[in-house]
Structures are given as structure tokens and as C-alpha cells.
N, C-alpha and C positions, 0 to 999 in steps of 0.2 A: 601686095597682101601676102603675109607669110603662109606657108603650106600648112594644111591641116595635119595635126600630129595626134596619134593615138596616145592618150595619157592613162588609159585603163588597161590593166593586164590581170589575168588570172594566174594563180600560183598554187602549188601544193606545199603545205607546211611540212618541213622535215624535222625541225627541232624547235622547242620553245623553252627558254630558261629565264623565267621572270621577265625582264625587259628586253631580252635579246631573242630575236626570232630569225630562223634560217628557212628559206623557202626556195623551191625550184619554180621559176616562171615558165608558163606553158608555151611561150613563144619567144623567139629571139628578139631582144631589144635592139632598136636602131639607135645606137649611142649618138651618132652624128646628128640625127634629127632631135634627139632629146636635148642636146647641147644648145639647140636654138630656141628652146622653150623660154618663155618669160623675157624675151627680148634682151638677152645678154646678161641676165642675172646670174651671178656665179657663186652665190652662197649655198648653204646646205639645202637639199631638196627634201621636203616633207611629203609623206604619203599617208593615205588613209587605208586602214585595214578593216575589212568586213569578213567575218567568218561565215561561210555559206552553209546553211543547213543541208546536210546530205540526204535528208528524207524527202521524198516526193509527197505532195499533199494527199490526203486520204479521201475516200468516197464519203466518209462521215462528215468531213469538213465541208465538202461541196453541198451535202444535204442541209447542213446547218446554215450555210450562207443563204441558200434558197428559202429556208424556213424564215429567216430574218426578213428577207425581201418580201416574202409572202405576207408577213404581218404588217409591213409598211404599206404594201399595196391594199390590204384589206381596210386599213385605216384612212389612207389618203386617196385611194383610187388611181394613184400614179402607176402606169404600166411597168411591168417587171423590166422590160428592155430599157426603158428610160432610167429606171433606178440603177440598173447595171452600168449604163453609160456614166451616170453621175458618180457612183462609188468607185468604179474602176478608174475614172479620171482623178478622183481624190487620192487614191492610192498612188497613181503614177506621179501626181504633183508632189506628193510627200516624199517618195523614194527615188524618183527619177528612173524607175523601172516599170516595165509593162507587167500586167497581171492577166492570167487566163485560167479558167477552170476546165478547159477541154482536156480530154484524155491524153493528148499529145503534148500538153503543157510541161515545161520544165520548172514551173514554180514549186516552191517547197512548202513544207508544213508551216515554217515560220512566216513565209510570204502570205499564205492564205489566212493564217492566224491574225496577222496584222490587218488584213482586209476585213475580217470579221469584227475586230475591235473598232475599226472605223465605222462600220455599220451599227454596232452596239452603241457607240457614242452618239450617233444620230438618233437612235431610238430613245435614249435617255434624255437627250437635250430637248427633243420635241414631244416628250411624253407619249410616245407610241405605246398603246397598251399591248401587253402580252397576257393572254387569257390564263394559261396554265403553266407559265414559266417555260424554261428551256432545258433540254438535255445538254448542258454546257460541256463542251469538250475540254479536256485538260489544258490545252494550249491557250484557251480563253478564260479559264476559271478565275485566275487572279484578277484580271481586269473586270470581269462581270461582277464578282462579289464586291469589289472595291467601288464600282460605279453604283451599285445598289445602295451602298452605304452613303456615298456622297450625295445621291439624289433622293435618299430616304424612300426607296421603292422596295417592297418586299421581294426578296430574291426567289421566292417560291411562286407567288401569284401576281406580283407587280402592283399590288395595292399600296397606298400610302403606308409608310412603315416607321417603326421606332428603331433606334440604335440599341441592339440587344447585346448584353455582356455574355460571353461564353465562359470566361474564367470567373471563379467565385470571388465576390467582393468581400464577403465576411460580415458577420453580425456587428451592428453598431458603427460601421464605418460610413462616413459621409462621402457619397460618390462625387459630389461637386467639389470637394476639397482634396481628395486623395489623388495620388499619381496614377495615371492610366498607361504609363510607359510599358510597352511589351504586352499589354492585354489584348485579347482577341474579341472581335465583334462580328455580328452579321446584322442585316436589315430584315426585320420581320414585322408583319402587320399584327394587329392585336389578336386575331384568330390564331395565327401560327405561333406567335409568342406564347399564347396560352397553351397550345398543344405541346410546346417544348417543356413547360413546367409540369404538365400532366404526365408525360411519358419519360422525362429525364433528358438532359441535354445531349449526352452522347448518342442515345438511341435516336433522338430527333435529328441530329446532324447526319447520322448514318442513313436514316430513312430518305432524306432529301439530298444527300450527297453535297452538303454545304461545306465550303472551305472558309472558315472564319479568317478574318484579316486583322492584322495589326495596323495601326494608323500613326503617322508621324504627328509631332506636336502641333504643327500648323493646321493639319486636317482636323485634329481633335478640337482645337479652338474654334475652327470654322463651324463644326457641327455641334458646338456647345457641350462637349464631353469634358467633365472635370471643371476645375475653377478657372 
């Protein structure tokens, strides 16, 4: 049986020029052992590069994660510890890395942002209600507002929603025939869509901190936007 060989190394990027990257590896490579990898294969070796977020996760992210778990618990009755085991395992299966929200954890904002997105995905897929919406953190905003659109859930209150245009369509134009390329949308229930019209779009977006999303052609077709 061949010896176990470390094939993962960390490094510090020193220069980056389009497709050429120079980095200092943080430990000495064992060249002789590397030569034995892949049972004699002598072609070019390919590597995967992952840029690591230098920012540690925040207390706000931790509170957000537990707020999401709390809503799932309130709806399903599943204990928080069981939910943690499930979602932590989902993260580790997806990334191959462990996740922790303890103070001594080395996980980053990007890591915990991904964990939150995994939990948000579960909430949308299983129609877990959220009574008053969420204070969505910037790292999760794109995914949250996109999922609200694709699931037709109001991004403010979670009720069934319409796909609402942010950009002006113009008088006399047929929305079902015109191009919606580059246009921005949010998901809003009838009540909140009406509020937008009463107070003005920009004031409404500012009030609820909504980040409208553009949608690709495939998603627009799936949602029935345009012809």
C-alpha cells in the first residue's frame, strides 16, 4: 500500500498577473514523495486554488445563523442541536471542511456566509415561515433576495409574492413581449407592492434595505417574465 501523501498546502500569494500566479508555500514540499503520486504518472500536475477570506466571521453572522435555526425549530419542533448537526454536516459534505461558530474558530466570513445560505435554502425549499423577515447581512443578501424571487416569497414578510419590477417599464409597452435583460426585480406581496407605489420605489427600497436582483434568461423564462 503506498504511503499517505499530503497533497494540500497553504501558500501566500506574492504576485498575480492575469493567468500567472506566484506564491510562497508555507511549508517545504517533499518532492520525492510528490513524485510518487498517481502511481508513476509523469504528465503535468494540476492544482486547485482557493483564495481564503482573511476576515474572521462576525458576531452578527452567528446571531443570524441562530435566528434561522430558531425559526426552523419554531415551525418543526426539531431541537436546535439536531438542526446544527444536520446543517454543519451539509456544509462539511459540500466543502470538505469543518465549520464551527465557537469564539476560537478559524472559520471566515465566507465560510459562515455559505452555512447561512445552506440554511436559507432549506427554509425556502420547505416553506418555513418567517414572520417579520430577516435583517439580512450583506454577505447573504444576493442569495436571499434571489431565492425570494425564485420561490415567489415576499422578501419583507415571507407571504406569497409577485415579481415586482424596479426599473420603469414605460407607458404603452407590453411586459410580456419586451426584453427584460438587465432589469431589476424584487419579490413583494400585494400589501408591500402597494406600499411601494404609495411611497415611491427608492424610498421603499431604502426603508426595507431591499437589494433588487437581475435575472438571467433561463430564470426569467422559468418565472414567466417576458414572452
